[in-house]
KEVEX-34465 format. One record per atom (N, C-alpha, C): residue number from 1; z, y, x. Coordinates in nm, 3 decimals. Each point is the difference from the previous one (the first is absolute). Example, Ala and Ser with C-alpha at 12.3 -4.5 7.8 and 13.67 -1.06 7.14 Angstrom:
<pts>
<pt n="1" up="0.780" north="-0.569" east="1.319"/>
<pt n="1" up="0.000" north="0.119" east="-0.089"/>
<pt n="1" up="0.000" north="0.120" east="0.090"/>
<pt n="2" up="-0.072" north="0.105" east="-0.035"/>
<pt n="2" up="0.006" north="0.119" east="0.082"/>
<pt n="2" up="0.073" north="0.109" east="-0.077"/>
</pts>
This chain:
<pts>
<pt n="1" up="0.274" north="0.416" east="-4.956"/>
<pt n="1" up="-0.053" north="0.117" east="0.066"/>
<pt n="1" up="0.079" north="0.035" east="0.126"/>
<pt n="2" up="0.130" north="-0.006" east="-0.008"/>
<pt n="2" up="0.083" north="0.032" east="0.116"/>
<pt n="2" up="-0.021" north="-0.103" east="0.111"/>
<pt n="3" up="-0.023" north="-0.128" east="-0.040"/>
<pt n="3" up="-0.023" north="-0.104" east="0.100"/>
<pt n="3" up="-0.131" north="0.024" east="0.076"/>
<pt n="4" up="-0.099" north="0.049" east="-0.067"/>
<pt n="4" up="-0.127" north="0.031" east="0.064"/>
<pt n="4" up="0.019" north="0.114" east="0.100"/>
<pt n="5" up="0.077" north="0.100" east="-0.038"/>
<pt n="5" up="0.027" north="0.112" east="0.088"/>
<pt n="5" up="0.077" north="-0.045" east="0.125"/>
<pt n="6" up="0.101" north="-0.082" east="-0.019"/>
<pt n="6" up="0.080" north="-0.051" east="0.112"/>
<pt n="6" up="-0.088" north="-0.086" east="0.091"/>
<pt n="7" up="-0.087" north="-0.079" east="-0.060"/>
<pt n="7" up="-0.091" north="-0.085" east="0.078"/>
<pt n="7" up="-0.092" north="0.086" east="0.087"/>
<pt n="8" up="-0.050" north="0.108" east="-0.054"/>
<pt n="8" up="-0.085" north="0.090" east="0.077"/>
<pt n="8" up="0.075" north="0.063" east="0.117"/>
<pt n="9" up="0.123" north="0.038" east="-0.023"/>
<pt n="9" up="0.082" north="0.058" east="0.106"/>
<pt n="9" up="0.025" north="-0.103" east="0.110"/>
<pt n="10" up="0.031" north="-0.123" east="-0.038"/>
<pt n="10" up="0.025" north="-0.105" east="0.098"/>
<pt n="10" up="-0.126" north="-0.027" east="0.082"/>
<pt n="11" up="-0.115" north="-0.005" east="-0.066"/>
<pt n="11" up="-0.125" north="-0.022" east="0.071"/>
<pt n="11" up="-0.033" north="0.116" east="0.095"/>
<pt n="12" up="0.027" north="0.121" east="-0.043"/>
<pt n="12" up="-0.026" north="0.116" east="0.085"/>
<pt n="12" up="0.089" north="-0.004" east="0.124"/>
<pt n="13" up="0.128" north="-0.030" east="-0.018"/>
<pt n="13" up="0.092" north="-0.007" east="0.113"/>
<pt n="13" up="-0.041" north="-0.113" east="0.095"/>
<pt n="14" up="-0.040" north="-0.114" east="-0.056"/>
<pt n="14" up="-0.045" north="-0.112" east="0.082"/>
<pt n="14" up="-0.125" north="0.038" east="0.079"/>
<pt n="15" up="-0.091" north="0.071" east="-0.062"/>
<pt n="15" up="-0.121" north="0.044" east="0.068"/>
<pt n="15" up="0.029" north="0.095" east="0.114"/>
<pt n="16" up="0.091" north="0.092" east="-0.023"/>
<pt n="16" up="0.039" north="0.093" east="0.107"/>
<pt n="16" up="0.067" north="-0.076" east="0.114"/>
<pt n="17" up="0.087" north="-0.093" east="-0.036"/>
<pt n="17" up="0.065" north="-0.082" east="0.102"/>
<pt n="17" up="-0.099" north="-0.079" east="0.082"/>
<pt n="18" up="-0.100" north="-0.056" east="-0.066"/>
<pt n="18" up="-0.104" north="-0.075" east="0.070"/>
<pt n="18" up="-0.075" north="0.089" east="0.098"/>
<pt n="19" up="-0.037" north="0.119" east="-0.042"/>
<pt n="19" up="-0.072" north="0.092" east="0.088"/>
<pt n="19" up="0.084" north="0.042" east="0.120"/>
<pt n="20" up="0.127" north="0.024" east="-0.024"/>
<pt n="20" up="0.088" north="0.040" east="0.109"/>
<pt n="20" up="0.011" north="-0.114" east="0.102"/>
<pt n="21" up="0.020" north="-0.121" east="-0.047"/>
<pt n="21" up="0.012" north="-0.113" east="0.092"/>
<pt n="21" up="-0.132" north="-0.033" east="0.069"/>
<pt n="22" up="-0.110" north="0.027" east="-0.067"/>
<pt n="22" up="-0.130" north="-0.029" east="0.059"/>
<pt n="22" up="-0.029" north="0.091" east="0.118"/>
<pt n="23" up="0.037" north="0.126" east="-0.008"/>
<pt n="23" up="-0.032" north="0.096" east="0.104"/>
<pt n="23" up="0.113" north="0.027" east="0.097"/>
<pt n="24" up="0.120" north="-0.043" east="-0.032"/>
<pt n="24" up="0.112" north="0.018" east="0.091"/>
<pt n="24" up="0.016" north="-0.130" east="0.080"/>
<pt n="25" up="-0.014" north="0.010" east="0.131"/>
<pt n="25" up="0.011" north="-0.117" east="0.085"/>
<pt n="25" up="0.117" north="0.023" east="0.096"/>
<pt n="26" up="0.114" north="-0.063" east="-0.027"/>
<pt n="26" up="0.113" north="0.018" east="0.091"/>
<pt n="26" up="-0.031" north="-0.059" east="0.136"/>
<pt n="27" up="0.057" north="0.059" east="0.105"/>
<pt n="27" up="-0.031" north="-0.045" east="0.136"/>
<pt n="27" up="0.107" north="-0.097" east="0.050"/>
<pt n="28" up="-0.012" north="-0.124" east="-0.043"/>
<pt n="28" up="0.087" north="-0.106" east="0.046"/>
<pt n="28" up="-0.087" north="-0.119" east="0.036"/>
<pt n="29" up="0.051" north="-0.089" east="0.084"/>
<pt n="29" up="-0.072" north="-0.123" east="0.030"/>
<pt n="29" up="-0.080" north="0.005" east="0.128"/>
<pt n="30" up="-0.078" north="-0.107" east="0.020"/>
<pt n="30" up="-0.072" north="-0.018" east="0.125"/>
<pt n="30" up="-0.098" north="0.111" east="0.031"/>
<pt n="31" up="-0.075" north="0.045" east="-0.099"/>
<pt n="31" up="-0.107" north="0.096" east="0.026"/>
<pt n="31" up="0.038" north="0.143" east="-0.034"/>
<pt n="32" up="0.128" north="0.028" east="-0.005"/>
<pt n="32" up="0.042" north="0.131" east="-0.045"/>
<pt n="32" up="-0.038" north="0.112" east="0.095"/>
<pt n="33" up="-0.013" north="-0.025" east="0.126"/>
<pt n="33" up="-0.038" north="0.106" east="0.092"/>
<pt n="33" up="-0.142" north="0.047" east="-0.026"/>
<pt n="34" up="-0.085" north="-0.085" east="-0.051"/>
<pt n="34" up="-0.136" north="0.041" east="-0.032"/>
<pt n="34" up="0.001" north="0.098" east="-0.117"/>
<pt n="35" up="0.102" north="-0.007" east="-0.084"/>
<pt n="35" up="0.008" north="0.090" east="-0.115"/>
<pt n="35" up="0.057" north="0.135" east="0.040"/>
<pt n="36" up="0.058" north="0.005" east="0.119"/>
<pt n="36" up="0.061" north="0.124" east="0.047"/>
<pt n="36" up="-0.091" north="0.057" east="0.107"/>
<pt n="37" up="-0.047" north="0.120" east="-0.018"/>
<pt n="37" up="-0.094" north="0.057" east="0.095"/>
<pt n="37" up="0.068" north="0.080" east="0.109"/>
<pt n="38" up="-0.077" north="0.032" east="0.103"/>
<pt n="38" up="0.045" north="0.089" east="0.106"/>
<pt n="38" up="0.116" north="-0.052" east="0.080"/>
<pt n="39" up="0.083" north="0.091" east="0.045"/>
<pt n="39" up="0.113" north="-0.033" east="0.086"/>
<pt n="39" up="0.102" north="-0.085" east="-0.075"/>
<pt n="40" up="0.006" north="0.014" east="-0.129"/>
<pt n="40" up="0.097" north="-0.077" east="-0.076"/>
<pt n="40" up="-0.020" north="-0.150" east="0.018"/>
<pt n="41" up="-0.125" north="-0.043" east="0.020"/>
<pt n="41" up="-0.025" north="-0.141" east="0.024"/>
<pt n="41" up="0.066" north="-0.046" east="0.128"/>
<pt n="42" up="-0.011" north="0.081" east="0.103"/>
<pt n="42" up="0.065" north="-0.031" east="0.127"/>
<pt n="42" up="0.151" north="-0.001" east="-0.016"/>
<pt n="43" up="0.052" north="0.098" east="-0.070"/>
<pt n="43" up="0.145" north="0.007" east="-0.022"/>
<pt n="43" up="0.049" north="-0.121" east="-0.076"/>
<pt n="44" up="-0.077" north="-0.047" east="-0.096"/>
<pt n="44" up="0.039" north="-0.117" east="-0.079"/>
<pt n="44" up="0.020" north="-0.121" east="0.090"/>
<pt n="45" up="-0.102" north="-0.028" east="0.085"/>
<pt n="45" up="0.010" north="-0.118" east="0.086"/>
<pt n="45" up="0.107" north="0.019" east="0.108"/>
<pt n="46" up="0.015" north="0.121" east="0.052"/>
<pt n="46" up="0.104" north="0.024" east="0.100"/>
<pt n="46" up="0.140" north="-0.020" east="-0.058"/>
<pt n="47" up="0.019" north="0.040" east="-0.125"/>
<pt n="47" up="0.129" north="-0.024" east="-0.065"/>
<pt n="47" up="0.027" north="-0.148" east="-0.019"/>
<pt n="48" up="-0.104" north="-0.077" east="-0.034"/>
<pt n="48" up="0.019" north="-0.145" east="-0.010"/>
<pt n="48" up="0.034" north="-0.061" east="0.136"/>
<pt n="49" up="-0.061" north="0.053" east="0.104"/>
<pt n="49" up="0.029" north="-0.048" east="0.135"/>
<pt n="49" up="0.144" north="0.034" east="0.038"/>
<pt n="50" up="0.046" north="0.119" east="-0.036"/>
<pt n="50" up="0.139" north="0.038" east="0.029"/>
<pt n="50" up="0.097" north="-0.094" east="-0.070"/>
<pt n="51" up="-0.034" north="-0.040" east="-0.123"/>
<pt n="51" up="0.088" north="-0.089" east="-0.077"/>
<pt n="51" up="0.006" north="-0.140" east="0.061"/>
<pt n="52" up="-0.111" north="-0.048" east="0.056"/>
<pt n="52" up="-0.004" north="-0.134" east="0.056"/>
<pt n="52" up="-0.095" north="-0.002" east="0.121"/>
<pt n="53" up="0.049" north="0.044" east="0.116"/>
<pt n="53" up="-0.087" north="0.016" east="0.115"/>
<pt n="53" up="-0.055" north="-0.130" east="0.059"/>
<pt n="54" up="0.054" north="-0.114" east="-0.038"/>
<pt n="54" up="-0.048" north="-0.127" east="0.054"/>
<pt n="54" up="-0.101" north="-0.069" east="-0.091"/>
<pt n="55" up="-0.037" north="0.064" east="-0.108"/>
<pt n="55" up="-0.099" north="-0.055" east="-0.092"/>
<pt n="55" up="-0.138" north="0.049" east="0.042"/>
<pt n="56" up="-0.092" north="-0.091" east="0.035"/>
<pt n="56" up="-0.132" north="0.044" east="0.048"/>
<pt n="56" up="-0.091" north="0.054" east="-0.111"/>
<pt n="57" up="0.028" north="-0.036" east="-0.124"/>
<pt n="57" up="-0.090" north="0.040" east="-0.109"/>
<pt n="57" up="-0.021" north="0.152" east="-0.010"/>
<pt n="58" up="0.106" north="0.082" east="-0.002"/>
<pt n="58" up="-0.026" north="0.145" east="-0.010"/>
<pt n="58" up="-0.074" north="0.056" east="0.121"/>
<pt n="59" up="0.018" north="-0.061" east="0.118"/>
<pt n="59" up="-0.076" north="0.045" east="0.117"/>
<pt n="59" up="-0.148" north="-0.027" east="-0.021"/>
<pt n="60" up="-0.032" north="-0.118" east="-0.053"/>
<pt n="60" up="-0.142" north="-0.034" east="-0.025"/>
<pt n="60" up="-0.061" north="0.096" east="-0.102"/>
<pt n="61" up="0.073" north="0.028" east="-0.106"/>
<pt n="61" up="-0.051" north="0.091" east="-0.104"/>
<pt n="61" up="-0.012" north="0.143" east="0.054"/>
<pt n="62" up="0.094" north="0.040" east="0.083"/>
<pt n="62" up="-0.008" north="0.133" east="0.061"/>
<pt n="62" up="-0.123" north="0.007" east="0.091"/>
<pt n="63" up="-0.026" north="-0.107" east="0.075"/>
<pt n="63" up="-0.119" north="-0.004" east="0.084"/>
<pt n="63" up="-0.127" north="0.012" east="-0.083"/>
<pt n="64" up="-0.005" north="-0.068" east="-0.113"/>
<pt n="64" up="-0.116" north="0.012" east="-0.089"/>
<pt n="64" up="-0.013" north="0.142" east="-0.053"/>
<pt n="65" up="0.114" north="0.061" east="-0.031"/>
<pt n="65" up="-0.004" north="0.138" east="-0.049"/>
<pt n="65" up="-0.055" north="0.093" east="0.108"/>
<pt n="66" up="0.042" north="-0.024" east="0.127"/>
<pt n="66" up="-0.052" north="0.081" east="0.109"/>
<pt n="66" up="-0.151" north="-0.015" east="0.013"/>
<pt n="67" up="-0.049" north="-0.121" east="-0.018"/>
<pt n="67" up="-0.145" north="-0.022" east="0.007"/>
<pt n="67" up="-0.070" north="0.079" east="-0.110"/>
<pt n="68" up="0.054" north="-0.004" east="-0.120"/>
<pt n="68" up="-0.059" north="0.075" east="-0.112"/>
<pt n="68" up="-0.003" north="0.149" east="0.029"/>
<pt n="69" up="0.097" north="0.047" east="0.078"/>
<pt n="69" up="0.008" north="0.142" east="0.033"/>
<pt n="69" up="-0.080" north="0.035" east="0.125"/>
<pt n="70" up="-0.063" north="-0.100" east="0.064"/>
<pt n="70" up="-0.080" north="0.025" east="0.119"/>
<pt n="70" up="0.082" north="0.012" east="0.128"/>
<pt n="71" up="0.121" north="-0.053" east="-0.001"/>
<pt n="71" up="0.088" north="0.010" east="0.117"/>
<pt n="71" up="0.010" north="-0.137" east="0.068"/>
<pt n="72" up="-0.107" north="-0.036" east="0.069"/>
<pt n="72" up="-0.012" north="-0.133" east="0.060"/>
<pt n="72" up="0.108" north="-0.026" east="0.106"/>
<pt n="73" up="0.034" north="0.100" east="0.080"/>
<pt n="73" up="0.100" north="-0.019" east="0.105"/>
<pt n="73" up="0.136" north="-0.036" east="-0.058"/>
<pt n="74" up="0.040" north="0.071" east="-0.103"/>
<pt n="74" up="0.127" north="-0.031" east="-0.066"/>
<pt n="74" up="-0.004" north="-0.139" east="-0.064"/>
<pt n="75" up="-0.114" north="-0.035" east="-0.057"/>
<pt n="75" up="-0.015" north="-0.132" east="-0.062"/>
<pt n="75" up="0.016" north="-0.109" east="0.106"/>
<pt n="76" up="-0.063" north="0.017" east="0.115"/>
<pt n="76" up="0.011" north="-0.100" east="0.107"/>
<pt n="76" up="0.145" north="-0.019" east="0.045"/>
<pt n="77" up="0.070" north="0.109" east="0.022"/>
<pt n="77" up="0.140" north="-0.008" east="0.042"/>
<pt n="77" up="0.086" north="-0.068" east="-0.106"/>
<pt n="78" up="-0.025" north="0.033" east="-0.124"/>
<pt n="78" up="0.078" north="-0.058" east="-0.109"/>
<pt n="78" up="-0.027" north="-0.149" east="-0.013"/>
<pt n="79" up="-0.128" north="-0.039" east="0.008"/>
<pt n="79" up="-0.035" north="-0.142" east="-0.008"/>
<pt n="79" up="0.057" north="-0.078" east="0.118"/>
<pt n="80" up="-0.002" north="0.058" east="0.119"/>
<pt n="80" up="0.055" north="-0.068" east="0.118"/>
<pt n="80" up="0.149" north="-0.025" east="-0.017"/>
<pt n="81" up="0.070" north="0.098" east="-0.056"/>
<pt n="81" up="0.143" north="-0.019" east="-0.022"/>
<pt n="81" up="0.025" north="-0.106" east="-0.107"/>
<pt n="82" up="-0.080" north="0.002" east="-0.105"/>
<pt n="82" up="0.013" north="-0.102" east="-0.105"/>
<pt n="82" up="-0.025" north="-0.139" east="0.057"/>
<pt n="83" up="-0.093" north="-0.011" east="0.093"/>
<pt n="83" up="-0.029" north="-0.128" east="0.063"/>
<pt n="83" up="0.118" north="-0.048" east="0.086"/>
<pt n="84" up="0.073" north="0.093" east="0.060"/>
<pt n="84" up="0.121" north="-0.038" east="0.073"/>
<pt n="84" up="0.104" north="-0.060" east="-0.095"/>
<pt n="85" up="0.006" north="0.055" east="-0.121"/>
<pt n="85" up="0.095" north="-0.051" east="-0.099"/>
<pt n="85" up="-0.043" north="-0.133" east="-0.058"/>
<pt n="86" up="-0.131" north="-0.020" east="-0.013"/>
<pt n="86" up="-0.054" north="-0.123" east="-0.058"/>
<pt n="86" up="-0.118" north="-0.049" east="0.084"/>
<pt n="87" up="0.027" north="-0.063" east="0.114"/>
<pt n="87" up="-0.107" north="-0.039" east="0.091"/>
<pt n="87" up="-0.093" north="-0.109" east="-0.055"/>
<pt n="88" up="0.037" north="-0.066" east="-0.106"/>
<pt n="88" up="-0.083" north="-0.108" east="-0.057"/>
<pt n="88" up="-0.098" north="0.050" east="-0.106"/>
<pt n="89" up="-0.001" north="0.128" east="-0.028"/>
<pt n="89" up="-0.085" north="0.054" east="-0.107"/>
<pt n="89" up="-0.145" north="0.008" east="0.047"/>
<pt n="90" up="-0.081" north="-0.096" east="-0.044"/>
<pt n="90" up="-0.141" north="-0.005" east="0.038"/>
<pt n="90" up="-0.080" north="0.115" east="-0.057"/>
<pt n="91" up="0.031" north="0.041" east="-0.123"/>
<pt n="91" up="-0.071" north="0.113" east="-0.062"/>
<pt n="91" up="0.021" north="0.128" east="0.081"/>
<pt n="92" up="0.120" north="0.019" east="0.047"/>
<pt n="92" up="0.030" north="0.119" east="0.079"/>
<pt n="92" up="-0.073" north="-0.004" east="0.134"/>
<pt n="93" up="-0.008" north="-0.118" east="0.060"/>
<pt n="93" up="-0.075" north="-0.014" east="0.126"/>
<pt n="93" up="-0.148" north="0.033" east="-0.021"/>
<pt n="94" up="-0.057" north="-0.048" east="-0.109"/>
<pt n="94" up="-0.140" north="0.031" east="-0.030"/>
<pt n="94" up="-0.020" north="0.149" east="-0.023"/>
<pt n="95" up="0.094" north="0.061" east="-0.070"/>
<pt n="95" up="-0.011" north="0.144" east="-0.028"/>
<pt n="95" up="0.004" north="0.080" east="0.130"/>
<pt n="96" up="0.088" north="-0.039" east="0.091"/>
<pt n="96" up="0.008" north="0.067" east="0.130"/>
<pt n="96" up="-0.129" north="-0.020" east="0.079"/>
<pt n="97" up="-0.056" north="-0.120" east="-0.006"/>
<pt n="97" up="-0.125" north="-0.026" east="0.071"/>
<pt n="97" up="-0.113" north="0.087" east="-0.055"/>
<pt n="98" up="-0.003" north="0.019" east="-0.132"/>
<pt n="98" up="-0.102" north="0.086" east="-0.062"/>
<pt n="98" up="0.013" north="0.143" east="0.048"/>
<pt n="99" up="0.122" north="0.047" east="0.012"/>
<pt n="99" up="0.023" north="0.139" east="0.039"/>
<pt n="99" up="-0.028" north="0.026" east="0.148"/>
<pt n="100" up="0.015" north="-0.101" east="0.083"/>
<pt n="100" up="-0.020" north="0.020" east="0.143"/>
<pt n="100" up="-0.144" north="-0.019" east="0.042"/>
<pt n="101" up="-0.087" north="-0.040" east="-0.091"/>
<pt n="101" up="-0.142" north="-0.017" east="0.034"/>
<pt n="101" up="-0.066" north="0.134" east="0.022"/>
</pts>
């Protein structure tokens, strides 16, 4: 009888843990700025840029964030700077061409 009770408690705790992990999405990794809304998304990418200003990846993601926010001018400037850091990036060149049309 006590084993059945303990088993129920363990299952209940596991179920609660599952629900918490299912709905809690920590903001780490490549797409974390999309999980952070508003100005915090901009701050996230700007902090990554401060940590490593010669890495073009956060500039590209910040440019995409600007596009999502409807700030095309900022996106263009950000993409142009990222292209200076990585002039061989064909995807970035295509993205800039799309924005300048």
